[in-house]
C-alpha positions in Angstrom: 98.1 56.0 135.2 95.9 58.4 133.3 97.3 61.1 131.3 95.1 64.1 129.9 96.8 65.6 126.9 96.4 68.6 125.2 98.0 69.1 121.2 98.1 66.1 118.9 100.2 67.7 116.8 103.7 65.6 116.3 104.9 65.9 120.4 100.9 65.1 121.4 101.2 61.8 119.3 104.4 60.8 119.5 103.5 61.1 123.5 100.1 59.4 123.5 101.6 56.6 121.6 104.3 56.1 124.1 102.5 56.4 126.9 99.9 53.7 125.4 102.4 51.4 124.5 103.6 51.4 128.1 100.1 50.4 129.3 98.5 54.4 130.4 95.4 55.0 129.6 95.2 58.5 127.7 92.8 61.2 126.2 93.8 63.2 123.5 92.6 66.6 123.1 92.7 68.8 119.8 90.7 71.3 117.5 91.6 70.2 114.5 90.4 66.4 114.3 92.7 66.1 110.7 95.5 66.1 113.8 94.8 62.6 115.4 95.8 61.8 111.6 99.4 62.3 113.4 99.0 59.7 116.1 99.2 55.4 115.2 97.1 53.3 113.7 97.2 51.4 116.2 96.1 53.8 118.9 93.6 53.2 121.0 93.2 56.1 123.7 90.3 58.0 124.1 90.0 61.7 120.9 88.6 64.5 121.6 88.0 67.0 119.0 87.6 70.4 120.4 88.7 73.7 122.0 90.7 72.7 124.9 89.6 76.3 126.5 85.9 76.0 125.9 83.7 75.5 128.5 83.6 71.3 130.2 86.3 70.3 127.7 89.0 69.5 130.4 86.1 67.7 132.5 84.7 65.8 129.9 88.1 65.0 129.0 88.3 63.1 132.4 90.6 65.6 133.7 89.4 65.0 137.7 90.7 61.7 137.4 93.9 62.7 135.4 97.2 61.9 137.2 98.9 64.0 135.3 98.7 66.9 131.8 101.1 67.5 129.6 100.2 70.8 127.0 102.4 70.5 124.0 100.1 72.6 121.6 102.4 75.2 119.7 101.1 77.8 121.9 102.4 79.4 124.7 99.1 81.1 126.0 97.1 78.0 126.1 99.5 76.2 127.5 100.1 78.5 130.6 96.5 78.7 131.0 95.8 74.9 130.6 98.4 74.2 132.9 97.3 76.3 135.5 94.1 75.9 135.0 95.4 71.7 135.5 97.0 72.5 138.4 94.5 74.7 140.5 91.4 73.4 140.0 91.7 70.7 138.9 94.6 69.7 141.6 95.7 67.8 138.3 98.8 66.8 140.6 101.2 66.2 137.6 101.9 68.5 134.5 104.0 69.2 131.9 103.8 72.1 129.2 105.4 72.4 126.6 107.1 76.0 126.3 108.1 78.0 122.8 108.8 80.9 123.8 111.8 81.0 126.2 110.5 85.0 127.0 107.0 83.2 128.3 109.0 81.2 131.0 108.5 82.8 134.1 104.9 82.9 133.4 105.2 79.1 133.7 107.7 78.9 136.2 105.2 81.6 138.3 102.3 79.2 137.5 104.9 75.8 139.0 104.6 74.5 135.9 107.6 71.7 135.2 107.9 72.9 131.4 109.7 71.4 128.8 111.8 74.0 126.8 112.8 72.6 122.7 114.0 76.3 121.5 116.3 76.9 124.4 117.3 73.2 124.8 117.2 73.0 120.3 119.7 76.6 120.8 122.3 74.8 123.5 122.7 71.9 122.0 123.6 73.6 118.6 126.1 75.5 120.3 126.9 72.8 122.6 127.2 70.4 118.6 129.2 73.7 117.0 131.5 73.7 119.5 132.3 70.8 120.3 131.9 68.4 117.2 131.2 65.1 117.3 130.0 65.8 120.7 127.7 62.1 121.6 127.6 61.8 117.9 125.6 64.6 117.1 122.2 63.1 117.8 
């Protein structure tokens, strides 16, 4: 598979590394060049330093051939817009976005995007561990 990842922080770099190890082609976009320092030394996928919402950045990343896109920046508005554009403009079949603020969840859902909410998941998991100490070893 060919995957485009938007955001090269801790989540994006870990995702890029994991996908590459499994043999997938990866292009990762971030507007801060120093963010690529999060990637492991053996990462050999493509990196693009650019603002993802700038004209032609997604196109230059190869979005038209992508089988998937993950928008994992720390900005809910950017993730929502990039995910929506990937799905509706470029027809990317598998789009997953990162959600920080649960109040943005209805927008993501109205766009029909799959999302991962670390905030909602983390709060639910902490609640579970507080109510049942030792559940699943605390991981």
